[in-house]
N, C-alpha and C positions, 0 to 999 in steps of 0.2 A: 523502604520503597519511595520515600520522599525524594531521594536523589536520582531516581529513574525518570528520565525525561520522556514525555509523551510526544514531543515534537522537537524539531531542530536537533536531532541526533546527528552524529558525524556522518553516517551513511546518507541520511536525508540531505544534509547540506551539500555534500559532494555531488550527489545526483542532481539536485536542483540547480546547482551552479553550472553543471555541464549542459543540462537541458536549456537553461536560460541562455547560455553562450550560443546554442544552436538557433536561437531566435524565437523559441516558443515561450508563450506567457501562460501562466496558470495561477490558480488560487492555492493557498497553502492551508492545510488543516481545516477544511470546511466540509460541511455535509453536502454530498452530491445531490441528495434528495431531502427535502424538508422533513418528510415522514420517517426517514432513517436516522436514528439517534447517534450514529457513529460518523466520525469524520475520516476522510481519506487524506493521505499525506500530500498528494498533488491532485488537483481537479482541473481538467480542461473542459469547461462547460460547453462551449460551442460544438465540440466533437463528441461529447459525452464519454470521456475517458477518465477513469478514476485509478490512481496509482496508490498502492499500499506498500510501504517498505517495512517488512515485518522483522522483528527481532527474533533471533534463533531460539532463545529460551522461552520467550513469552508466547510464541505462536507455534512451537513444536517442530522446529526444523528437523527433518529426518536425518540430515547430515550432521548438524552441530547441536541440536537441541539436547539438553541434558535433563535427567530426572533429578528432582531435588533430593538431597540426602537427609535433610532435617525437615521436620514439620510437614511430612508428606500428606497427612490427612487434610491439611489446608491447601497445599500447593497443587496436588494432582487434580482435584476437582476444578480448581481455578484455571489451570492450564487447559484442561479438557473443555471447559466452558468457553475459553478464548477461541479454540479451534472451531467449536460449534458455531459461535457467533460469526467468525470469519466466513464460514460456509453460508450462513443465513444472509449476511450482508451481500456476498457475491451474487447469490440467487436473486435477491430483491433488486439489485442494480441491473443485472442482466435482463430481468423481466421488464424493466423500464427502458431498455434499449442501450444501456451503458456497456462499454468495454471495460472490464476489470483487469488490471495488471497488478499481480502480486509478485514482489521480489523479496529475496532474503537479504538481510543486512550484510552477509558475507559475499554477495555476488559482486562481480567486477563492475564498478560504476560506469566505465566507458561502454561496456556491453549493454548495461541497463539503459543508459542514455540512448544508445542507437535503437534499442527496442521501443522505447517510448516515442522517440521522434518518428520512427517508421509507422507506428500505430496511429499516432495523431495525424500525420500527413496522409496516410491511407484514408482515414475517415474524412479529412478535409476534401480530398480528391473525390471520394464517392458522394459526398454531400453536394458538390458543385455540379454533378452531372445531371 
């Protein structure tokens, strides 16, 4: 597991590059809320948008997530806990007024970028009214 990156994965770098090219600035791998012990992959503080780019295996993608073939007694509870934690984090952030965007690592980076840019710009526009 030491070789598994927790940040700066290829999908994250690609999406961050595209979003940056669109002129948006963000924080990388920071806690959106101090009391929440988890970090988001991209955080847009002024608009309260948190982006999580989830790995298919680690977060249980319904399309590409696979069940471990060995050491299932260890992995299945761990993967289930990951999904539960994701839900809890989403709920805590939403209660605090954040927009949570969760994407899978296999999603098209261009489409993800457009979704993020649209969401952040919508929040910027509604905040200025």
